[in-house]
C-alpha positions as CSV (number, residue, x, y, z in Angstrom):
1,M,156.7,184.7,49.2
2,F,154.0,182.9,51.2
3,E,154.9,181.7,54.7
4,Y,152.8,180.0,57.2
5,N,153.2,179.9,61.0
6,S,149.7,179.6,62.5
7,I,146.1,180.1,61.6
8,E,146.0,183.3,63.7
9,Q,148.8,184.9,61.8
10,Y,147.5,183.7,58.4
11,H,144.1,185.2,59.1
12,A,145.7,188.5,60.2
13,Q,147.5,188.6,56.9
14,L,144.3,187.9,55.0
15,K,142.5,190.7,56.8
16,N,145.4,193.1,56.1
17,G,145.6,192.2,52.5
18,V,149.2,190.9,52.9
19,T,148.3,187.6,51.3
20,S,145.2,185.8,49.8
21,C,143.7,182.4,49.7
22,K,144.6,182.2,46.1
23,Q,148.3,182.9,46.9
24,A,148.2,180.3,49.6
25,A,146.6,177.7,47.3
26,E,149.3,178.3,44.6
27,H,152.0,177.9,47.3
28,Y,150.7,174.6,48.6
29,L,150.0,173.1,45.2
30,Q,153.6,174.0,44.3
31,Q,154.9,172.4,47.5
32,I,152.9,169.2,46.7
33,A,154.3,169.1,43.2
34,A,157.9,169.6,44.5
35,H,157.6,166.7,47.0
36,Q,155.6,164.4,44.8
37,H,158.4,161.8,44.9
38,L,157.8,161.3,48.6
39,N,154.4,159.8,47.7
40,A,152.5,161.5,50.6
41,F,149.3,162.3,48.5
42,V,147.0,159.8,46.8
43,T,144.9,162.5,45.2
44,V,145.2,166.3,45.0
45,F,142.0,168.3,44.4
46,T,143.8,170.9,42.3
47,E,141.0,172.6,40.4
48,E,138.5,172.5,43.3
49,V,141.2,174.1,45.6
50,K,141.8,176.9,43.2
51,Q,138.1,177.6,42.8
52,Q,137.4,177.5,46.5
53,A,140.3,179.8,47.2
54,Q,139.1,182.4,44.7
55,Q,135.6,182.1,46.1
56,L,136.7,182.8,49.6
57,D,138.8,185.8,48.5
58,A,135.7,187.2,46.8
59,Q,133.6,186.6,49.9
60,R,136.1,188.3,52.1
61,K,136.4,191.3,49.9
62,A,132.6,191.6,49.8
63,G,132.7,192.0,53.6
64,R,131.5,188.6,54.6
65,P,132.7,187.5,58.0
66,M,135.5,184.9,58.0
67,G,134.8,181.3,59.3
68,K,137.1,179.9,62.0
69,L,139.0,178.0,59.4
70,H,138.6,180.4,56.5
71,G,141.1,179.4,53.8
72,V,142.9,176.9,56.0
73,F,144.3,174.1,53.8
74,I,143.9,170.6,55.3
75,G,144.9,167.2,54.0
76,I,142.8,164.2,55.0
77,K,144.0,160.6,55.3
78,D,142.6,158.2,52.7
79,V,140.3,156.5,55.3
80,I,138.1,159.6,55.9
81,S,135.1,160.2,53.7
82,Y,134.8,163.4,51.5
83,Q,131.7,163.2,49.4
84,H,132.3,162.5,45.6
85,H,136.0,162.1,46.2
86,S,138.2,159.0,46.0
87,L,138.2,156.9,49.2
88,T,140.2,153.7,49.0
89,A,141.9,153.1,52.4
90,A,145.0,152.6,50.3
91,S,143.6,149.2,49.3
92,K,143.0,147.4,46.0
93,I,139.7,146.1,47.5
94,L,138.3,149.7,47.2
95,Q,139.8,150.6,43.9
96,N,137.8,153.3,42.0
97,F,135.5,153.8,45.0
98,S,134.2,157.4,45.7
99,A,132.7,158.5,49.0
100,I,129.0,158.8,48.9
101,Y,128.9,161.2,51.9
102,S,131.3,163.3,54.0
103,A,132.5,162.4,57.4
104,T,131.0,164.5,60.2
105,A,134.5,165.8,61.0
106,V,135.1,166.9,57.4
107,E,131.6,168.5,57.1
108,R,132.4,170.6,60.3
109,L,135.7,171.7,58.8
110,I,134.1,172.8,55.5
111,E,131.3,174.6,57.4
112,E,134.1,176.8,58.9
113,E,135.4,177.4,55.4
114,A,138.4,175.1,55.4
115,I,139.7,173.9,52.1
116,I,140.4,170.1,51.7
117,I,143.5,170.0,49.5
118,G,143.8,166.3,49.0
119,S,143.7,162.7,50.3
120,L,146.8,161.3,52.0
121,N,148.6,158.0,51.6
122,C,148.5,155.5,54.5
123,D,149.0,151.9,55.4
124,E,146.1,149.8,54.0
125,F,143.0,150.2,56.3
126,G,145.3,151.8,58.8
127,M,147.1,148.5,59.5
128,G,150.8,149.2,59.8
129,S,153.5,151.3,61.5
130,T,155.7,152.2,58.5
131,N,153.4,153.2,55.6
132,E,154.8,150.3,53.6
133,N,151.5,148.5,53.3
134,S,149.8,150.8,50.8
135,V,148.6,149.8,47.4
136,Y,150.1,153.1,46.2
137,G,153.6,152.3,47.5
138,R,155.4,153.5,50.6
139,V,155.6,157.1,51.8
140,K,159.2,158.2,52.1
141,H,160.7,160.2,55.0
142,A,161.5,163.7,53.8
143,A,164.8,163.9,55.8
144,D,166.1,160.6,54.6
145,E,164.2,158.9,51.8
146,S,165.7,155.5,52.7
147,R,163.7,155.5,56.0
148,V,160.1,155.0,56.7
149,S,157.7,157.8,57.5
150,G,155.9,155.9,60.2
151,G,152.3,154.7,60.0
152,S,149.7,154.3,59.4
153,S,149.2,158.1,58.9
154,G,152.5,158.4,57.2
155,G,151.2,160.6,54.3
156,S,149.7,163.0,56.8
157,A,153.0,163.3,58.7
158,V,155.1,163.9,55.6
159,A,152.6,166.4,54.2
160,I,153.1,168.5,57.4
161,Q,156.9,167.8,57.5
162,T,157.3,169.2,54.0
163,G,154.8,172.1,54.3
164,C,152.3,170.7,51.8
165,C,149.3,171.8,53.9
166,M,148.6,173.7,57.1
167,L,147.2,170.8,59.0
168,A,146.3,167.2,58.3
169,L,143.8,164.6,59.6
170,G,144.9,161.1,60.4
171,S,143.3,158.2,62.3
172,D,144.8,156.7,65.4
173,T,143.9,153.1,66.4
174,G,147.1,152.3,68.3
175,G,149.4,155.2,67.6
176,S,148.9,155.8,63.9
177,V,148.9,159.6,64.3
178,R,151.5,159.9,67.1
179,Q,154.2,157.5,65.8
180,P,154.5,159.0,62.3
181,A,154.5,162.5,63.9
182,D,157.3,161.3,66.1
183,F,159.4,160.0,63.2
184,C,158.8,163.1,61.0
185,G,159.3,165.8,63.7
186,V,155.8,167.2,63.8
187,I,152.9,167.4,66.4
188,G,150.6,164.4,66.4
189,F,147.5,164.6,68.6
190,K,144.9,161.8,69.5
191,P,141.8,163.0,71.4
192,S,139.9,160.9,73.8
193,Y,137.8,158.1,72.3
194,G,134.4,159.7,71.4
195,R,135.6,163.3,71.4
196,I,135.4,163.5,67.6
197,S,132.7,161.6,65.7
198,R,133.9,158.5,63.8
199,Y,131.0,158.8,61.3
200,G,132.7,158.7,57.9
201,L,136.0,157.1,59.2
202,I,136.5,153.7,57.6
203,A,136.5,151.3,60.5
204,Y,139.5,149.2,61.5
205,A,138.8,148.5,65.1
206,S,135.7,150.4,66.2
207,S,136.3,150.6,69.9
208,F,139.9,152.0,69.3
209,D,139.7,154.2,66.2
210,Q,139.8,158.0,66.6
211,I,140.4,160.8,64.2
212,G,143.6,162.7,65.1
213,I,145.3,165.9,64.0
214,L,148.8,166.6,62.8
215,G,150.3,170.1,62.6
216,T,153.1,172.4,63.7
217,D,151.2,174.7,66.1
218,I,149.3,173.8,69.3
219,A,146.7,176.6,68.9
220,D,146.0,175.4,65.4
221,I,145.4,171.8,66.7
222,A,143.2,173.2,69.5
223,L,141.1,175.1,67.0
224,L,140.6,172.1,64.7
225,L,139.6,170.0,67.8
226,E,137.1,172.7,68.8
227,V,135.5,172.7,65.3
228,M,135.3,168.9,65.0
229,A,134.4,167.9,68.5
230,G,130.9,167.3,69.8
231,A,127.9,165.0,69.7
232,D,126.7,163.5,66.4
233,K,123.4,161.8,65.7
234,Y,125.2,159.5,63.3
235,D,127.7,158.2,65.9
236,S,126.3,157.0,69.3
237,T,129.9,156.8,70.7
238,A,130.5,160.5,70.1
239,S,130.6,162.2,73.5
240,Q,128.3,165.1,74.5
241,K,130.7,166.4,77.0
242,P,131.5,170.1,76.4
243,L,135.0,171.1,75.3
244,P,136.4,173.9,77.4
245,A,138.0,176.9,75.7
246,F,141.8,176.6,74.9
247,T,143.5,179.5,76.7
248,P,147.2,178.9,77.2
249,A,148.7,181.2,79.7
250,K,151.4,183.5,78.4
251,S,153.4,183.1,81.6
252,S,152.3,180.8,84.3
253,T,153.7,179.8,87.7
254,Q,151.3,176.9,87.9
255,K,152.9,173.6,88.9
256,F,151.8,170.2,87.6
257,R,152.1,166.6,88.7
258,F,153.8,164.4,86.1
259,A,154.1,160.6,86.3
260,Y,156.4,158.4,84.3
261,F,156.7,154.6,84.2
262,E,160.1,153.2,85.3
263,E,159.3,150.0,83.4
264,A,158.9,152.1,80.2
265,L,162.2,154.0,80.5
266,S,164.2,150.9,81.5
267,H,162.7,148.7,78.8
268,P,165.3,146.8,76.8
269,G,163.7,147.7,73.5
270,L,164.1,151.4,74.1
271,D,166.9,153.3,72.4
272,P,169.3,154.5,75.1
273,E,169.4,158.1,73.7
274,I,165.6,158.3,73.8
275,A,165.6,157.0,77.3
276,S,168.2,159.5,78.4
277,A,166.4,162.4,76.8
278,I,163.1,161.6,78.5
279,K,164.8,161.2,81.8
280,N,166.6,164.5,81.4
281,K,163.3,166.1,80.6
282,C,161.8,164.7,83.8
283,Q,164.7,166.1,85.8
284,Q,164.3,169.5,84.1
285,L,160.6,169.6,85.0
286,K,161.4,168.7,88.5
287,A,164.0,171.5,88.7
288,E,161.3,173.9,87.6
289,G,159.2,173.0,90.6
290,H,156.8,170.4,89.1
291,E,156.2,167.1,90.9
292,V,157.7,164.4,88.7
293,Q,157.5,160.9,90.1
294,A,158.1,157.3,88.8
295,V,155.1,155.1,89.0
296,S,155.1,151.3,88.9
297,F,153.2,150.0,85.9
298,D,153.7,146.2,85.7
299,L,151.2,145.7,83.0
300,L,153.4,147.3,80.3
301,D,154.3,144.0,78.6
302,Y,150.6,143.1,78.3
303,V,149.5,146.1,76.4
304,V,150.7,145.0,72.9
305,P,149.3,141.5,73.1
306,A,146.0,142.7,74.4
307,Y,145.8,145.4,71.7
308,Y,146.5,143.1,68.8
309,V,144.1,140.4,70.0
310,L,141.3,142.9,70.4
311,T,141.9,145.1,67.3
312,T,142.4,142.1,65.0
313,A,139.1,140.6,66.3
314,E,137.3,143.8,65.5
315,A,139.0,144.1,62.2
316,S,137.9,140.6,61.1
317,S,134.3,141.7,61.7
318,N,134.6,145.2,60.2
319,L,136.3,144.0,57.0
320,A,133.8,141.3,56.3
321,R,131.8,143.9,54.3
322,Y,134.3,144.0,51.5
323,D,133.1,141.1,49.5
324,G,133.5,142.2,45.8
325,V,129.7,142.3,45.3
326,R,128.4,145.7,46.2
327,Y,131.3,148.0,45.6
328,G,135.1,148.0,45.1
329,Y,137.3,145.3,43.6
330,R,135.8,142.2,42.1
331,S,138.0,139.3,40.9
332,P,137.9,138.7,37.2
333,I,138.5,134.9,37.8
334,P,135.4,132.9,36.8
335,E,133.7,131.6,39.9
336,N,131.7,128.4,40.4
337,D,129.6,129.9,43.1
338,L,129.3,132.9,45.4
339,S,131.8,131.6,47.8
340,D,134.4,131.5,45.1
341,L,133.7,135.1,44.3
342,Y,134.2,136.1,47.9
343,I,137.4,134.1,48.3
344,N,139.0,135.3,45.0
345,S,138.0,139.0,45.5
346,R,139.2,139.2,49.1
347,S,142.4,137.2,48.4
348,E,143.3,139.5,45.5
349,G,142.0,142.7,47.0
350,F,143.5,142.7,50.5
351,G,147.2,143.1,51.1
352,K,149.4,140.7,53.1
353,E,149.3,142.6,56.4
354,V,145.5,143.1,56.2
355,K,145.0,139.4,55.5
356,R,147.3,138.5,58.4
357,R,145.3,140.6,60.8
358,I,141.9,139.3,59.5
359,M,143.1,135.7,60.0
360,L,144.5,136.4,63.5
361,G,141.2,138.1,64.4
362,S,139.2,135.2,63.1
363,F,141.4,132.8,65.1
364,V,141.0,134.6,68.5
365,L,137.2,134.7,68.0
366,S,136.9,131.1,67.0
367,A,135.3,128.4,69.2
368,G,137.8,127.0,71.7
369,Y,140.0,130.1,71.6
370,Y,137.6,132.9,72.4
371,D,138.0,132.6,76.1
372,A,141.7,131.9,75.9
373,Y,142.5,135.0,74.0
374,Y,139.7,137.5,73.4
375,T,138.1,137.3,76.9
376,K,141.5,137.5,78.6
377,A,142.5,140.5,76.5
378,Q,139.2,142.3,77.5
379,K,140.1,141.6,81.1
380,V,143.6,143.1,80.6
381,R,141.9,146.2,79.0
382,K,139.7,146.6,82.1
383,L,142.8,146.3,84.4
384,L,144.6,149.0,82.3
385,K,141.6,151.3,82.5
386,D,141.4,150.8,86.3
387,N,145.2,151.5,86.7
388,I,145.1,154.6,84.5
389,R,142.2,156.0,86.5
390,L,144.1,155.5,89.8
391,I,147.2,157.2,88.3
392,F,145.2,160.2,87.2
393,N,143.7,160.5,90.7
394,E,147.2,161.4,91.8
395,F,148.8,163.0,88.7
396,D,147.9,165.5,85.9
397,F,149.9,164.0,83.1
398,I,151.9,160.9,82.1
399,L,155.2,161.2,80.3
400,L,156.4,158.5,77.9
401,P,158.5,158.0,74.8
402,T,156.3,157.9,71.6
403,S,158.4,155.2,69.9
404,P,161.2,153.0,71.2
405,V,163.3,154.0,68.1
406,T,163.7,156.8,65.5
407,A,162.6,156.2,61.9
408,F,164.2,153.0,60.7
409,K,165.2,151.9,57.2
410,A,162.5,150.8,54.8
411,G,162.0,147.1,54.7
412,E,164.0,146.6,58.0
413,K,161.1,145.2,60.0
414,M,158.8,143.8,57.2
415,K,160.1,140.3,57.6
416,D,159.4,140.3,61.4
417,P,155.8,141.4,62.1
418,I,156.2,140.6,65.8
419,A,159.1,143.1,66.1
420,M,157.0,145.6,64.2
421,Y,154.0,145.1,66.6
422,L,156.2,145.4,69.7
423,A,157.3,148.9,68.5
424,D,153.8,150.1,69.4
425,I,154.5,149.5,73.1
426,Y,154.2,153.1,74.1
427,T,151.3,154.3,72.0
428,V,148.6,151.6,72.3
429,L,148.0,152.3,76.0
430,A,146.1,155.5,75.1
431,N,143.8,153.6,72.7
432,L,143.2,150.7,75.0
433,T,142.1,153.1,77.8
434,G,140.5,155.8,75.6
435,I,142.6,158.7,76.9
436,P,144.0,161.6,74.9
437,A,147.7,161.6,74.0
438,I,150.1,163.8,72.0
439,S,153.6,163.5,70.6
440,L,155.7,166.7,70.8
441,P,158.7,167.2,68.5
442,I,161.2,168.1,71.2
443,F,164.3,166.0,70.7
444,K,166.9,165.2,68.1
445,H,168.9,162.0,68.0
446,S,172.6,161.7,67.2
447,N,171.6,160.1,63.9
448,Q,170.1,163.6,63.1
449,L,166.5,162.2,63.1
450,P,163.8,163.8,65.3
451,F,161.9,162.0,68.1
452,G,159.2,163.2,70.4
453,L,157.9,163.3,74.0
454,Q,154.6,161.6,74.4
455,V,152.2,163.2,77.0
456,M,148.9,161.7,78.2
457,S,146.1,163.1,80.3
458,D,142.9,161.8,81.8
459,K,139.9,161.1,79.5
460,F,138.3,164.3,78.1
461,N,141.1,166.5,79.5
462,E,142.3,167.5,76.0
463,V,142.5,171.2,76.8
464,P,144.9,170.9,79.8
465,L,146.9,168.5,77.7
466,L,147.2,171.0,74.8
467,E,148.0,173.8,77.2
468,I,150.8,171.9,78.9
469,S,152.0,170.9,75.4
470,K,152.2,174.5,74.4
471,K,154.3,175.2,77.5
472,L,156.6,172.2,76.9
473,L,157.2,173.2,73.2
474,A,157.8,176.9,74.2
475,E,160.6,175.8,76.6
476,Q,162.5,174.3,73.6
477,L,162.6,177.6,71.7
């Protein structure tokens, strides 16, 4: 029977003839079929996957060296381009659209012989925290189908939670990789803004969006980051900073400096059990000889308003391209002029949450309100960046909850979008400031649902963040 623990172990089994890519493909396709009712996948590339697996087996037997991701099965969120494959952002507005090119991140995975197994369900255009805003229907939580999977990369989280692929790509604009990972009990990692090219990632908010990784093993995530990271001629925001090698110490006496925000752990919206678990973890780290200190962060209540003003403004601009003329959905209602075609196609093609955010973004950019909202939000963003820079002058890492609650019931927050938005209080900071962050599946609530510890590091310090994450997870074993 096929079992997967890590890429390193899987590759050793392939080399020793214990398993094959074909066997792995059959296993994952069976897993996907067995969990089809959870609605994690939009499309499964069944025949391609089988052919690619057989081809890789033949190449290996012929003595060809294995790529870094040889036979590694990866699911990709339905906002990431994979040439000649369906790409809809879980929206009616892109119905029947196929990608005309592959994202740079996907191309780099394929160059190292990864197998893309399918596209994963998500909130429409990445706008949501529950995966209830998809034209394909909601993604169900594997541990309790009455609960949400988190969003917007809910399909990616559930695919990992149920063992339907080895790793998954998501996108993280305000926590869309980390929050579903938290709800589903898997690792969710968002690199620094610019570390991975955004070319081929459907834009929601361009100065926030970043491709992220979900998985069950830190070394796997580090390897995927290594393959995908780097400059890209198609994305001027992609960083040229080199990525150091990931070399976690087997046993280390090194001590680190951790900060946490007192305002975050005493926030009235935070579940008391989650607050207690994070505080206990801080005490444990302090007992191990690390420096763990509370830091005042009086801007916490401004992060969500600033985030939603700025992201909706960018979304209203980015989503203007979906007009029913060049591609995607076109309204069948007869129009009197071009304006009618635009209005009808966009009104019918976009879901309720996307329309809400487009209208909010158009409002904050409108004459008379631009300075009152958009300009002020940019000033808050600058203050946040300055404060974070000062914190990282004194500390190595910041510890926070990932979400203020565990996975809640489906439909519970749909009637109150403000309550839904406020649930992003702990994740949006990393996107506003461009720093890397990770959610680690360390804790379990008395309701039997998992929840994570969120760790942040300074910009482009992904490798130290992954190394400390490996250590924190090892302590739980």
